[in-house]
C-alpha atoms as one frame of an Amber mdcrd trajectory, in Angstrom:
protein
-152.132  58.627 -26.647-152.766  61.202 -23.579-149.771  63.543 -23.994-150.623
  64.207 -27.263-153.965  64.876 -26.537-153.211  67.337 -23.915-150.401  68.922
 -25.582-153.173  69.334 -28.826-155.192  71.095 -25.767-152.423  73.682 -24.774
-151.193  74.326 -28.321-155.214  75.108 -29.366-155.337  77.480 -25.727-153.033
  79.726 -26.446-153.341  80.166 -30.146-156.440  81.553 -29.158-155.416  83.849
 -26.531-151.926  84.715 -28.852-154.532  86.520 -30.802-153.814  90.153 -30.626
-156.616  92.553 -29.651-156.617  95.904 -31.356-158.205  98.389 -29.575-157.295
 101.722 -31.299-158.704 105.041 -30.215-158.381 107.332 -33.182-156.666 110.865
 -32.718-154.444 113.576 -34.686-151.031 113.102 -33.234-147.358 114.658 -34.002
-144.022 112.425 -33.608-143.070 114.312 -30.519-145.570 113.058 -28.623-144.867
 110.348 -25.962-146.872 107.578 -24.186-150.041 109.010 -23.009-150.310 112.121
 -25.042-147.637 114.166 -23.162-146.834 116.512 -25.710-142.674 116.692 -26.344
-141.055 120.129 -25.763-141.560 122.430 -29.229-144.277 120.249 -30.116-147.540
 122.063 -32.145-150.412 123.291 -30.613-152.854 121.160 -31.917-152.429 118.218
 -29.008-152.135 114.214 -30.588-153.104 111.446 -28.155-150.580 108.507 -28.948
-151.979 104.943 -29.982-149.824 102.360 -27.585-149.199  98.841 -28.556-151.508
  96.086 -28.173-151.733  92.697 -27.384-152.302  89.858 -24.307-150.320  87.754
 -22.826-148.019  85.524 -24.193-147.908  81.816 -23.740-145.911  78.984 -25.598
-146.522  75.501 -24.626-143.241  73.421 -24.260-141.641  70.181 -25.533-143.358
  70.986 -28.694-142.293  68.601 -31.538-143.822  69.427 -34.567-142.426  69.979
 -37.607-143.335  74.059 -38.108-142.181  76.950 -36.183-144.860  77.112 -33.183
-147.107  80.152 -32.820-146.516  82.365 -30.097-148.573  85.511 -30.776-149.458
  89.130 -32.521-147.656  92.141 -31.957-149.264  94.924 -32.901-149.524  98.730
 -32.820-152.710 100.502 -32.606-151.536 102.724 -35.063-151.025 100.141 -38.110
-153.281 101.015 -40.129-152.752  97.577 -42.123-150.733  99.943 -44.796-147.523
  98.142 -44.931-145.196 100.820 -44.011-144.276  99.585 -40.488-142.442  97.271
 -39.861-141.961  95.217 -36.168-138.861  93.689 -34.844-138.052  92.195 -31.182
-134.724  91.405 -28.877-134.276  90.141 -25.497-133.728  86.673 -24.510-134.176
  84.130 -27.771-134.996  87.147 -30.006-133.661  85.980 -33.418-132.631  82.175
 -32.507-135.551  81.206 -30.667-138.390  83.424 -30.956-138.838  85.099 -34.914
-141.090  87.507 -36.159-142.959  87.734 -39.141-141.736  92.173 -39.473-144.777
  92.816 -41.691-147.738  91.006 -39.482-146.128  90.961 -36.103-146.712  87.337
 -35.403-143.951  85.595 -33.328-143.036  81.788 -33.624-140.773  79.492 -31.515
-138.451  77.740 -33.531-136.860  75.666 -30.931-138.071  73.023 -28.358-138.443
  74.777 -25.001-138.298  72.822 -21.410-140.023  74.792 -18.821-138.096  73.308
 -16.302-135.015  75.206 -17.415-136.213  78.251 -18.148-140.087  78.790 -17.431
-140.284  82.450 -19.264-138.750  85.164 -21.714-138.331  88.983 -21.423-137.724
  90.814 -25.023-138.689  94.336 -26.577-140.910  94.938 -28.700-139.617  97.591
 -31.664-141.994  99.073 -34.496-140.934 101.209 -36.890-141.270 103.336 -40.122
-140.156 101.086 -43.185-138.727 104.019 -44.865-137.028 105.746 -41.979-136.837
 103.159 -39.220-137.727 105.779 -36.688-139.695 103.962 -33.711-143.120 104.718
 -34.571-143.786 103.398 -30.882-141.724 103.572 -27.678-139.651 100.152 -27.195
-141.751  98.082 -25.350-140.866  94.950 -22.885-143.146  92.032 -22.851-142.951
  88.311 -21.466-143.445  84.998 -23.147-144.049  82.401 -20.462-143.463  78.709
 -21.290-146.497  77.072 -20.436-145.916  73.716 -18.381-147.075  70.265 -19.286
-146.425  67.275 -17.471-143.128  66.578 -18.418-141.499  65.468 -15.278-141.637
  62.509 -13.072-141.002  63.298  -9.529-137.695  62.670  -8.123-136.639  61.505
  -4.478-133.534  64.286  -4.186-132.380  62.685  -1.083-132.579  58.810  -1.398
-131.727  55.998  -0.989-132.595  56.307   2.754-131.923  54.953   4.920-134.149
  54.675   8.820-134.854  52.567  11.517-137.383  51.700  13.976-137.351  48.926
  17.225-138.229  45.815  16.631-141.843  44.452  18.546-143.251  48.354  17.757
-146.424  48.330  17.330-148.254  49.128  14.284-148.432  52.628  13.294-145.034
  53.356  14.238-143.509  56.010  12.506-140.170  55.197  10.863-139.194  58.444
   8.706-140.206  60.570   5.907-139.461  60.634   2.571-140.092  62.932   0.369
-140.671  63.162  -3.858-139.464  67.072  -5.659-141.194  67.224  -9.222-140.266
  69.901 -11.522-143.257  70.768 -13.488-146.041  74.052 -12.073-147.228  73.583
  -8.872-149.347  76.527  -9.937-150.778  74.742 -12.832-152.869  71.689 -12.403
-151.834  68.384 -11.089-148.691  68.416 -12.348-146.669  69.131  -9.498-148.967
  66.973  -6.936-147.698  63.572  -5.785-148.699  60.908  -3.346-147.105  58.441
  -2.064-147.025  54.391  -2.212-145.239  50.981  -1.490-144.399  49.285  -4.276
-141.980  46.595  -2.744-142.597  45.766   1.325-146.129  46.955   1.841-146.912
  43.621   3.798-144.450  45.392   7.167-144.894  49.058   6.287-147.134  51.941
   4.752-146.781  55.153   3.912-149.029  57.970   4.061-149.576  58.894   0.248
-150.103  62.794   1.222-146.764  63.317   3.776-144.483  60.604   2.561-144.066
  59.117   6.422-143.374  55.478   6.242-144.662  53.888   9.536-144.712  49.932
  10.152-147.639  47.896   9.227-147.534  45.117  11.430-146.714  44.613  15.223
-144.397  41.477  15.264-141.260  42.918  13.567-138.483  40.852  14.954-135.023
  41.868  14.659-133.179  38.357  15.182-135.493  36.823  12.471-134.993  39.808
   9.828-133.005  42.623  10.909-133.656  44.962   7.635-135.907  45.566   5.253
-135.471  47.010   2.045-138.492  48.847   0.769-139.695  50.834  -2.726-141.673
  53.782  -2.308-143.143  55.177  -5.253-144.365  58.982  -5.940-146.461  59.520
  -8.469-147.880  62.654  -9.640-151.201  63.861 -11.258-152.415  63.609  -7.702
-152.245  59.482  -9.019-154.589  59.854 -11.443-154.077  57.864 -14.657-151.321
  59.011 -16.780-149.457  61.210 -14.186-145.555  60.124 -14.273-143.674  58.342
 -11.571-140.362  58.092  -9.844-139.468  55.379  -6.755-136.594  55.538  -4.901
-135.442  52.558  -2.082-135.689  52.581   1.450-133.445  50.582   4.211-135.707
  50.364   7.127-133.025  49.089  10.103-134.693  46.982  13.225-133.090  48.226
  16.602-132.693  45.584  19.052-134.592  45.294  22.753-133.991  43.219  24.767
-136.655  40.965  24.325-134.482  37.272  24.207-133.444  35.818  27.631-129.637
  34.496  28.078-129.300  30.715  26.917-126.595  28.593  27.970-125.749  25.742
  24.755-124.983  22.772  26.809-127.124  22.012  30.366-124.510  19.718  31.515
-120.556  20.556  31.924-117.599  18.710  33.053-114.746  19.681  34.158-111.769
  18.254  36.475-109.144  19.592  38.791-106.626  18.158  40.860-107.731  18.657
  44.764-104.201  19.949  45.440-105.279  23.268  43.032-104.700  26.613  45.106
-107.607  28.499  46.087-108.482  30.731  43.308-107.680  28.776  40.534-109.902
  28.780  37.334-111.787  25.276  36.837-113.422  26.031  33.797-115.850  28.396
  31.498-119.058  28.514  30.434-121.421  30.976  28.666-124.612  31.942  28.010
-125.320  33.257  24.690-128.704  36.138  24.069-129.834  36.526  20.476-129.828
  40.179  21.486-126.807  42.745  20.582-125.383  45.703  22.200-126.014  46.459
  26.091-129.049  43.633  25.995-126.578  40.515  26.193-125.076  42.100  29.111
-125.162  39.564  31.569-124.009  38.377  35.137-123.828  35.280  36.334-124.610
  33.625  40.214-123.905  29.917  41.708-127.432  28.371  42.761-126.484  25.754
  44.117-122.324  24.415  45.333-121.286  27.926  46.351-119.359  26.407  49.355
-116.248  25.408  47.501-116.512  27.267  44.308-117.461  31.142  43.044-118.107
  32.158  39.655-116.829  35.486  37.808-117.686  36.900  34.859-115.391  37.380
  32.071-115.694  41.043  30.900-114.254  40.676  26.987-115.820  37.220  26.828
-119.027  37.487  28.567-118.243  34.056  30.013-118.461  32.185  33.508-115.219
  31.374  34.778-115.830  28.793  37.922-113.311  28.854  40.328-112.096  26.988
  43.314-113.056  29.332  46.413-112.224  26.510  49.909-109.418  23.574  49.588
-110.919  20.145  47.695-110.252  17.160  49.275-110.632  13.935  46.888-111.176
  11.859  50.042-114.257  13.802  50.918-115.979  13.876  47.666-114.775  13.395
  44.327-117.357  15.128  42.411-119.130  18.184  42.784-122.142  19.701  40.854
-122.619  23.419  40.725-125.730  25.010  39.564-124.527  28.251  37.471-127.161
  30.676  36.531-126.784  33.356  33.905-129.174  37.350  34.537-129.916  39.966
  32.056-128.709  43.248  33.262-130.151  45.369  31.398-134.420  44.039  31.739
-136.910  45.943  29.438-140.335  46.066  31.718-141.909  45.957  28.303-141.133
  42.531  27.730-140.867  40.433  31.246-143.924  38.844  30.099-142.331  37.229
  27.504-140.742  35.106  30.323-137.973  34.314  32.521-134.802  36.360  31.518
-132.564  33.926  33.216-131.251  30.526  32.299-129.407  27.113  34.258-126.477
  24.716  33.721-124.730  22.587  35.621-121.107  22.439  35.748-120.089  19.055
  37.453-116.604  19.028  38.664-114.476  15.742  39.196-111.964  16.166  41.831
-108.772  14.174  41.380-106.567  12.877  43.924-102.773  13.510  44.520-100.357
  12.133  47.355-100.178  14.699  50.019 -98.652  14.967  53.068 -99.675  13.387
  56.386-102.040  15.636  58.261-101.974  16.205  61.759-104.848  16.176  64.434
-105.471  18.508  65.626-104.463  20.785  62.228-103.211  24.006  64.274-101.032
  22.990  66.617-101.092  21.030  70.026-100.563  22.428  73.793 -99.266  19.497
  76.397 -98.712  20.332  79.553 -96.102  18.557  82.356 -95.167  18.948  85.839
 -91.856  20.901  86.626 -90.543  18.184  88.935 -91.428  15.348  86.045 -88.533
  12.674  85.538 -86.791  12.544  83.014 -88.324   9.829  80.443 -91.264  10.878
  81.753 -94.283  10.746  78.502 -95.415  14.797  78.368 -98.032  13.966  75.506
 -98.813  12.292  72.192 -98.855  13.967  68.480-101.627  12.462  66.091-100.706
  12.415  62.216-102.388   9.867  59.379-101.905   9.859  55.655-105.216  11.409
  54.152-104.556   9.802  51.152-106.401   6.285  50.194-103.281   4.186  50.882
-102.880   5.998  54.320 -99.643   5.608  54.704 -97.529   5.295  57.484 -96.120
   8.068  59.577 -93.151   8.494  60.511 -92.417  11.595  63.518 -89.256  13.555
  64.315 -88.474  17.015  66.532 -87.033  20.047  64.533 -83.881  20.314  66.865
 -83.334  24.264  65.707 -86.390  24.676  67.929 -84.675  22.024  70.943 -81.077
  22.812  71.013 -80.822  21.521  74.503 -82.604  18.197  73.581 -84.947  19.112
  76.157 -87.362  16.630  74.617 -87.854  13.482  72.221 -90.242  11.857  70.021
 -91.204   7.816  69.076 -90.558   7.952  65.306 -93.810   5.580  65.081 -95.832
   6.317  68.024 -95.299  10.336  68.090 -95.035  10.002  72.224 -92.753  12.808
  73.077 -90.925  12.249  76.248 -88.532  14.555  78.726 -85.078  14.309  78.304
 -83.552  16.877  80.613 -85.115  18.474  84.075 -87.692  21.193  83.777 -87.524
  24.118  85.916 -90.490  26.049  85.333 -88.887  29.186  87.528 -86.398  29.248
  84.169 -88.733  28.639  81.327 -92.269  28.320  82.194 -93.110  27.204  78.207
 -91.352  25.698  74.992 -92.370  25.781  71.889 -90.953  23.051  69.656 -91.842
  21.866  65.652 -93.328  18.320  65.037 -92.596  17.084  61.582 -94.583  14.214
  60.234 -93.431  12.606  56.912 -95.087   9.419  54.749 -92.841   6.524  56.078
 -91.297   5.547  52.450 -91.353   9.405  50.921 -89.876  11.778  53.373 -90.628
  14.370  50.762 -94.078  14.774  51.900 -93.702  16.148  54.860 -95.949  18.325
  57.500 -94.918  20.313  60.256 -96.827  21.126  63.352 -96.215  23.324  66.844
 -96.120  21.873  70.207 -96.211  24.412  72.867 -95.640  22.712  76.604 -96.756
  24.686  79.178 -94.730  23.483  82.367 -96.657  23.469  85.420 -95.518  24.905
  88.740 -94.900  22.587  91.792 -94.143  24.307  95.558 -90.750  23.900  95.571
 -89.468  28.154  96.557 -90.580  29.337  99.844 -92.144  32.768 100.215 -89.883
  35.621 100.899 -90.115  39.070 101.822 -90.075  41.382  98.325 -87.638  43.699
  99.876 -85.158  44.245 102.796 -87.628  46.532 104.726 -86.289  48.931 107.315
 -88.708  51.580 109.748 -88.504  54.271 111.864 -90.600  55.199 115.227 -90.466
  58.026 117.630 -89.058  57.739 120.842 -92.753  59.061 122.281 -94.843  56.324
 120.478 -97.727  55.231 122.001 -99.082  51.162 122.445-100.762  50.021 119.194
 -99.551  52.829 116.393 -98.665  50.531 113.040 -94.997  50.968 112.205 -94.928
  49.371 108.677 -96.562  47.048 106.544 -94.903  44.024 104.588 -95.701  41.784
 101.511 -93.520  39.065  99.812 -93.284  37.622  97.093 -92.960  33.766  95.914
 -91.824  32.368  92.623 -94.104  29.743  92.190 -97.392  30.147  90.571 -99.615
  27.754  92.451-103.473  27.611  89.721-105.207  28.630  93.035-103.011  31.420
  93.585-101.075  32.718  96.590-101.804  32.445 100.485 -99.382  34.113 103.025
 -99.400  33.302 106.853 -97.554  35.602 109.089 -96.382  35.382 112.403 -93.305
  36.008 114.787 -90.411  33.057 115.166 -90.426  31.412 118.483 -87.683  33.666
 119.830 -89.557  36.875 119.161 -92.950  35.733 120.240 -92.525  37.048 123.590
 -91.432  40.637 122.087 -92.405  43.613 124.351 -92.102  45.754 121.919 -93.793
  45.250 118.627 -96.769  42.830 117.509 -97.800  41.551 114.513-100.772  41.240
 112.547-101.675  39.390 109.562-104.348  41.887 107.087-105.472  38.157 105.589
-104.403  40.083 102.114-101.531  38.698 101.679 -99.893  41.556 103.680 -99.489
  41.848 107.210 -99.161  44.843 109.911 -96.194  45.800 112.407 -97.698  47.914
 115.233 -95.920  48.870 118.642 -96.482  47.236 122.044 -95.149  49.860 124.430
 -95.042  53.550 124.564 -91.609  55.434 125.467 -88.479  54.223 123.627 -84.781
  55.383 124.158 -82.433  55.743 121.377 -79.641  56.607 123.509 -80.363  52.740
 125.442 -81.050  51.088 121.923 -81.234  52.841 118.692 -82.110  50.422 116.478
 -84.534  46.984 116.562 -84.256  43.437 114.516 -87.849  42.021 114.632 -87.985
  38.494 112.978 -90.702  37.693 110.556 -91.621  34.394 110.137 -93.589  33.423
 106.298 -95.653  30.373 105.285 -97.301  29.682 102.171-100.557  27.349 101.184
 -98.260  24.546  99.227 -98.099  22.030  99.275 -96.048  21.137 100.514 -96.014
  24.563 102.744 -92.718  26.023 102.568 -91.293  28.712 104.626 -88.513  31.758
 105.122 -87.589  34.195 107.701 -87.174  38.063 107.032 -86.423  40.808 108.930
 -87.583  44.444 109.700 -84.966  46.682 110.904 -86.449  49.555 112.831 -85.239
  52.661 113.962 -85.838  55.009 117.150 -85.702  58.472 116.267 -85.977  61.685
 117.924 -89.162  63.495 116.728 -91.247  66.804 117.306 -94.430  67.633 118.319
 -96.569  66.881 115.677 -94.607  63.295 115.140 -91.783  64.675 112.708 -88.963
  62.444 112.764 -85.852  65.098 113.223 -82.963  63.205 113.604 -81.979  59.361
 114.187 -78.776  58.348 116.226 -76.206  57.636 113.222 -74.138  56.320 115.591
 -75.871  54.269 116.912 -75.453  50.333 115.558 -76.711  46.985 116.137 -74.676
  44.419 115.047 -75.496  41.252 113.990 -74.054  38.264 116.198 -73.392  37.136
 113.000 -70.723  39.782 111.740 -66.619  38.560 112.075 -64.666  40.269 114.590
 -62.828  41.981 111.964 -65.741  43.871 110.367 -67.121  45.124 113.727 -63.277
  46.460 114.647 -63.228  48.342 110.659 -66.902  49.635 111.958 -65.457  50.830
 115.528 -62.916  52.608 113.867 -65.118  54.584 111.683 -67.006  55.817 114.288
 -64.286  56.740 116.253 -62.398  58.790 113.743 -66.282  60.304 113.503 -66.987
  61.280 116.685 -63.212  61.414 118.067 -63.805  65.881 118.143 -66.878  65.565
 120.402 -65.904  63.123 123.051 -62.759  61.518 124.177 -64.649  58.317 125.182
 -66.370  55.987 123.402 -69.997  55.154 124.564 -70.559  51.507 124.521 -72.696
  50.535 120.731 -76.309  49.263 122.412 -77.854  46.317 120.744 -80.206  43.915
 120.649 -81.903  40.856 119.265 -85.636  41.530 120.203
């Protein structure tokens, strides 16, 4: 065999190298010399040069399987003349057990099978002694026996089995991982430790660099969804792969990692669900799901409605990745019984490297069937009604009509009533069949301009199906209130007032609210038209000004004037009232600032009773009794 041939060659080589070459340099010496001819103290004057040990390097081949001890080599001193008076001994590692020596010849043999991978060399010491005296003839010398390597160790993957990964669809030559095999043989001797790599199983999909052990992809179409892992067997062979080299192998598991190369796909292209038309907004109608052959975040998707989003919406259940279709707006069976909603699934994380593989989205149809329920009547309009009525309308007059219908296919009759908590005074009535609202009492806009009542509509044969609607009734004004002065007006003038001087501006109020707005007219009544003291000026903005018509007033002659003013509105019909402006005559300084008005002079209305006049006169007498003994006549007059 190759091994025996290899072993024989090594053994022959080592036997030759083990022959000791004796190179002697004859000289006289004494026992007192040291190696190198250095003379010890007390030595004779005749100097002798020491003869030394003579041997070459010792080698022993490992894994020797012969039955006889293996010759290693010979130790020899140049002082040995072959007379048999010298004995050789060895000590150190393995001396006497692994290695034995022939004491006469100095031949060394190995008695055991050696393994270089366990121990590559042995250090020993050699002694040459006088056979009779046992004295050392040479200083003890150290030597080494090296164990010669043979290729007896196969490569081993010390870190195996290996697990690596590579992304699917990686290009050819993509590095996956590196494997390393170790060979215990001597890397400095021959090719025993030179390792090359190869793939035994899985070479169709992966290759390995024979020198570095780097595993690479051999194809570009690795598809995780088809096969997500591969088991390779990688072999390492020593002797650089030559015949007779030893080999070892390891298992390499390569996991194919995911890329987003698959779009979402709905398992069904048509999904059918049903829901009641009375379901509240936000009620889930059904769930659909799209699957993605990828994994991890590559399966994340969002859903949206491409058609039919007016009444429905879609959300994503983050835990189940399902699309939840729910109601967005109220459904109506009577309007539409079936709705087709197109739901689309879209990948969230699209890899631009694979967009040429196709669209990363898919659609499905969700068909929603709306089921009918018994619904209460519906008012028209649904958000309430505003009616108007004149405030002078007669009891029993029709204010307006409310309308409601049964939205169901059966279209049952509807009955009406007024919620009396909103009309406790029974101002209005309603016809239960027609919905006509009539007056139950006389109206007064100035008391209440609006009335808000609630009308109830029920199915004739099922009063639990009820609906309520607000009815606001506006009371329209009629001109039934005359205009009046805004307040009791009083004015003061100086005694030296000039003609045309503005005394005061007056305005009026009217409780009515004509739709075209107020327009008032001011005049003096017939009894004051010929007044020579004051004139009235209609400003045309619903106010009037009072001016003096003469100069020189005397408060002692008359200190108070009462000017009647007639105010007429624009109707229809036109209404009027008369108010009075009280004008006091006062004393003023040169700048026209009032200094004092005669507080004792009063103009009494003819309408005062005699008793009231007497009471007023008594008060006046008490106030001025100390200043005068005679009461002056009080001046008063109607202008």
